[in-house]
N, C-alpha and C positions, 0 to 999 in steps of 0.2 A: 605763674609768671615765667618760670624757667622754661616750661614747655612752650609758651608762646614765643619766647626768645629763640629756642632751638628751631622752631618752625620758620621764624623770620629769617634766620641764618640759612636754612635750607633753601628757602625761596630765593634769597639773594644769590646764593651759589648757583642755583639752577638758572636764574636769569642771566648770570655771567656767562654760563656755558651756552645758553640759547642765543644770546646776542653776539657771541663770538663766531658762531657758525656761518652766518651770512657773510661776514668779512672774509673768511677763508675762501668761500665759494666765489668771491668776486675778483679773484686774482687776475683774470684776463678781461675784466671790464674795460670798456673804452673810456678815455678821459671824459670827464663830465663837465657840467657847467660851472662848478666851483673851481676857481683858479687861485683863490686866496684862502688861506687858513688863519684864523685868529686863535692863538693857543695861549692858555693861561699858566703863569708861573707865580709862585709866592716868594721866591728870592731872585735876586739879580746876580749876574756874574760879578765877582770881585775883581776880575781882570778880563781883558779881551786878548791878552798875550798867551798863546798856547805854550810858551816856554817859561811861564811863571807857575810853579807847582802849587801856589797858594790859592787856587780857584775853588769855587764852590762846586758841589756835584751838579747843581742846575747849570752853572756856568760852563762846565765841561760838556754837559749834555747839548747845550746850544752850540758850542764851538766845534762839536763833532760834525756839524753840517757845513762849517766854514773852512776848516783846516783838515789836511789829511796826512797820514804817515806813510812810511814805506809799505806797510801792510795794514790791514784792518780786520777785525773779527767778523765772522758771520753770526747767525743766530744760534749756532750750536757751540760757539766758542772756538771753532777752528779759524785759521788765518787765511785770508784771501789776498791776492795781489792788489796793490793799490798804486802808489807812486812807483813802487818796484814792480816790474812786470814778472820777474822771477828771481829766485835766490838759490844759493847752495850753501851748505854748512860743511866746513872742513875741519880736520884735526880734532875730532871729537867735541866740537863746540867752541874751539879757539878762534876760528876765522869764519866770518860771514861775508859772502859776496852777493851783492845786489845789482841786478841789471835794471836800469831805470827805464820807465816808459817814455817813449818819444812823444814830443808834441804836447806835453802837459803845460798849461798856462797858468800863471798867477792871475788874480782878479784885476791886476793893473795891465794885463796884456803881455807881460814879459814871459819868456820861456823858462821853465825850471831846468836847472842842470845840477850836476853832482856837487858843485861848490855850495849850492843852497842847502842841500841835505847835510853836507859836512858842517857848515856853519850852524845849522839848527841843532844837530846832535851835540856839538861841542858846547853850544850855548846852554842847552838843557842840562848837560853834564855839570857845567859850572854852577847852575842854579840848584843842583842837588837832587835831580830826578833819580828815583830808585833805579838801580841796575846799570846806569850809565857810568858810574864811577869805575867800572871794570874795563872801560875802553882804554886800550894802550895806544892805538894809533888808527887814524882814518886816512886812507889815500883814495884818490879819484881817478883811476885809469879810464880814459875815454868817457863813455856815458855809463860808467859803473861806479860802484862804491864798495870799497873793501874795508871791513871793520875787524881789526885785530884786538883781541882781548888779553888782559893780563893773565887770565887763567880760564880754562874752558867753562862755558856756561850754556848747556843745552836748552835753557829756558830764556835765552836773550831775546828771542823773537817778539814776545809780547811787549817789550819795551820800544820796539820800532813802530808803534802806533802813534808816537809823539808827532804833533803837527809840524809841517815843514813851512818855514818862512823864507823870505828872500835873504840872501847873504848880505850882511852889512846893515840889516834893518834893526837898529838899536832902539828906535822909538815905536815899538810895536803897539802901544796903546792908541796912537794916532794913526799909524800906517798899518791898518788891519787888512792884510792881503794874504789869503791862503789860495789853495787850489780846489777847494771843495765845490759842491754843486750850488751853494748859495754864497753871496757876499753880503756884508753888512751894509745896507743902504743908509740907515740912520739908527741912532741910539739916543733916547731921551731918558735919563736916569729917573727911576721911580714911575715911569710911564710905559714905555715900550721899546722894543728893539725890532727893527724891520729887516728881514732876510729877503733878498731879491735873487731870482733865478740868474745863474751865471750862464749865459747863452753859449759861451765857448768852453764849457766843461768837457773834459776829455771823454767822459762817458755820455755819448750823444743822446741816449734814450732817457736820460735823467737830468734834472728833476722834472716832475710832472706839473707841479704848482708853479705859478709865476711869482707868488709872494707868500711869505709866512710872517705875520705880525705877532710877536711875542708880547703879550700884555702882562705887566707886572702888577700884582694885586697884593694888598697888605697882608691878607691871611686867608685861610680856607673859607671863612664865612663870606668874605668878599668874592672869593672864586666861585662859590656855588651860586651866589646871587648873579654873577656875570653869566654863568652857564644858563641859568634859568631865564635871565632877561635878554639873552641873545647877544651880549657884549663880546662873548668869545664862543668859538665853535667846538673847542675841545680843551682837555686838561688832564693831567695826572691827578687822581683823586684818591680817597681812602674808602675802605669798605663801608664805613658808617655814612659817608657822603653818597655812595652808590645807592643806599636805601632811601635817600631823600629825593632822588631824581626819578621822573616819570619815565619808565622804560618803554613807553610808546613814543617818546620824543628823543630819547638818548640811547645810544648803543654803548654798552659797558663791555670793554674788552679785558679779559683776565690777564694779569701779569704780576710778577713779583718785583720788588724794588732792586734786586741784586745787590743788596747792601745789608749790613748787620745792625739792627737796632739794639742798643745797649744802654744800660745804666752805668755810665763810665765813672769810675772811682779814681780820684786823684791819690795815687799810691804814696805821694810825698807829703800829703797834707794830714795832719793829725785830726781825728784819731784813725784815719784810713791807712796810716803807715803801719798799723798793727794788723797782721794777717788774720788774727782771730776775729776782728771787727769785720773785715771784708768777707770772711767765710760766713759769719753770722748773717750778714745782709743777703748773701747768696741763698742761704737756707730759708730766709724769711720771705723771699720773693716767689710768688706763684706765677710762673710764666703762662701756663694754660689759662689761669684766671685773668691775666692781662689781656690775652687774645680774645677771650670770651667777652669781657666787659667793655674793652675799648675798641675792639676790631670786629665785632659781630661774629666772633668765632673763626674769622678767616686770617690766617697767617701761618708761616712755617717756623716752628720753634727751632732755635739755633743751638745755644749752649756753647758755641765756639766763635772765635773771632773770624772764622771763614764761613762764607755762605754755604748752606747745604747743597746748593746747585753745583758746586765743584765737588761732585760726589766721589771722584777718584781719590781726593786728598782730604775730604771732610771727615773728622773724627766725631762719630755720632754717640759717643758714650760719656759725654762730659757734663750732662745736666746735673745741677744740684737739685735733688728732690726737696719738695717743701717739708721742712721739719722745724717747726716752731720751738719745740723743746730743746733741740740741739742748738738752735740759734740763741736761745736765752742762756744756755749753758756756756757757750763761747763768749757771749757778752759779759756773763758773770766773771769768767776767767780774766777778761780784759778790765774788770773793775766797774762794770755798769750794772745797775739794778733799778728797782722801782723808785728809790730815793735819788739815785744818780743816773738819770736816763741818758742814753746816747742821743745826741742831737745831730741831725743830718740836714743840710741845706741842699736842695736839688735845683740847680740853675738850668732853666729851660728856654730856648728861643721861642718867643710867643707867637711867631708867624707859623710854626709847625703845630697845628692843632693835634695831630696824632701823638706828638711827644708830650704835649701838655696833658692830653687825656691819659697817656701812659703814666705820667708823673703822679696824677691825682689817684690813680688806682694803686700805685706803688706806696704812696703815703699811707693809704688805708691798710695795706697789707703789712707794712713795717710796724704799724702801731700794734698789731697783734703779737708782735715779738718784743714789745716794750721799747721800740725805737721811735723817738719824737722827730719825724721828718716834716719838712716844709718845702714849698715850692716857691722859687724866686724866678719871676718872669722877666726876661730882658729882650730887647730887640735884637735883630740878627747881627747888626754891626757891633753891638756891645758884647754878644756872645763870641764873635770871632776875635775881638781884641782881648776881652777879659778871660775867657775860658781857653780858647784854642791857642792864642799867641802868648798871653802873660800867664796862663795857668793858675789864675787866682779864683779857685773854686773848690768845693768839696766833692760834689757829684753833679753830673749832668746827664741828660738823655738826648741822644742823637743817633743818627744812622750813618755808619761809615761804609763808604763804597770803595771800589778799587778802580783806578784809571786803566788797569790792564786785566786781561783774562788770565790771572796767575795767582796761586795761593801765596806766592811770595810777596805780592803787593799788599795783601791783607795782613801778613805777619810782620813785615819790615817795620811797621810803626811801633812795634814792641821792643825793637833793638835799642839797647842803651845808647843815648846820644843821638838818636834819630830825631830830626827836627819836627817830625809829625807825631812824636811820642808824647802827646799832651796829657796822657794819664800818668806820666812819670813812672812807668813800670821799669824796674831794673832788677835783672836776675842773671847772674853769670852763667848758670847752666843753660838758660834759654839762648843767651848770646852765643855760646859754643855750639849749640845745636843748630841755631839759625845759620851761623857762619858756615857750618859744614854743608849746608844745602847748597851754598853758592858754588862749591867745588865738585859736588857729586854728580857724575854723569850717568849713572845707572838709574833708570826710571823707578824700578821697584825700591831701591834703597832710598831714593829721594822722597818717595811717597811716604816711606816709614819715618823719615826725618821730619816731614811736615806734620805728620800725625803726632810725633813726639813733642814737637814745638807747641802744638795745641794743648797737649796734656800738661805740660809745664805751666802754661798760662792759666789753665783751669785749676791746677793744684795750688797756685798762688792767689786764686780768687782775684785776678787782676781787675775784673769788672763783672757786671751781671749781663750775660749775653742772652738777649730776649728772642729775637726772631728776624726773619727776612719778611718784611711787611708785605701783605697783599696790597698791591698798588695799582688798582685798575685804571685804565684810561677811559675817559668818557668823550663821545663825539655825538654831534647832532645825527640822528638816525638817517640812514640812506643818503648821506652826504659825502662822506670820505671813506676810502678803502685803502688797502696796502700798508696797514700799520704792522710793523715788525717788532718782535721782542728780542732783546739781546741779553746775554749774561753780563751785561754792564749797564750802568744807569745812564742811558742815552736814549734820545728819540731821533729816529732817522727820518727827517722830513722829506728827503729826496725820494723815498719809496712811496709816499702818500699821494694819492690821486683823487680828483673829484669824481663822484659816481654819475654815470650817464643818466639823465632824467628821461623817463618815458613819456 
């Protein structure tokens, strides 16, 4: 059985590589007959406002195509000009000067100017976006923007990807106007969201498609049925789903989610407020076993709150090795044994099949250490309100992404008092180390600080860090090309084109 499983994993991995190659070779293909893409999602945006930090990962992925910042990342994580045509950094990271691109239009036809950018950044800062609290003053000389910081920050640029809206637009849920390659033509909750090509987009050679219809599906079972039945043309899927698709009909493109899947532990909820219990759980979870059982052997183990893809900053020595004896010993110290078992409820959003599968494997693994774990399935809205906002849970399984290509964005949620710190992690040493990264201008020293911050989180067993999930994209074969992968959880619909039919 194990041999057959390994063979199947190898075949899937090979198929992913084989089907990726044709897409790369079609980079110069002419526009094809497909002018509309129907793409499946299992969650909806919680907001259409790019200046609301409480959006879902899928929501940010969609709005990536509607709103643009001063800069945007490329597929390597470097930053390209966008609304800002160029920029300079002065005084060791204390002052950022941006020259705005001329002739950029909002979707309502009005011209963007520096007042719009100033309004957007100040509004985002008031909403609590990471990094923007350091802004001291914004001035708008001519068609430029000058941002002065309270203290130098050589990593401020990643925060300038925040979507720009029109100055004075306070009802952004209704007045959804960005400068991106697509505008939102319609949105029907629980059904679909239609993106229409913006014909006056400043980048004249994009987008290639006339329309992208995002279809919202209840869960991954419904998504795979829609793929097979032709209701959608493509979707982000899981490794196990890739095995269910006919590779003569679907192209499977390899990618990672650029997020950290974790068993999040509520550090303020008993008995998880005891570090011995958290460490016992870490020693009882077999990460390679999870990847084997729930992901067909395809995934990149993490062990850290930062994705391995940020290799310059990623600390790769943090894995808790599987040690059931040590786990039982720690539990015994905390007062748990066969007569008084530790009980753990894992709340999981039911629409994420991969997290549900992970939870079921973890329940089985924890039982071997004498931990009586159970899974509580909730819908997405209940997870957002009960787990993320109200923090009424013991443990949960989720993937945490970053809105910016920066290790700071992954680490900031562990700062005491941060609104996104839903695991209630609190450690004075971490706060001191993290805060020191905000002022350090030396790249080598800042890298050491980021690694030290990860070591502190691991030493405190804040949560169980599992993997960056193998998260392939599936498309109808020989229909669409130009799919790009970013070190962020986004999909760039503007780069996708229909393949010329022979």
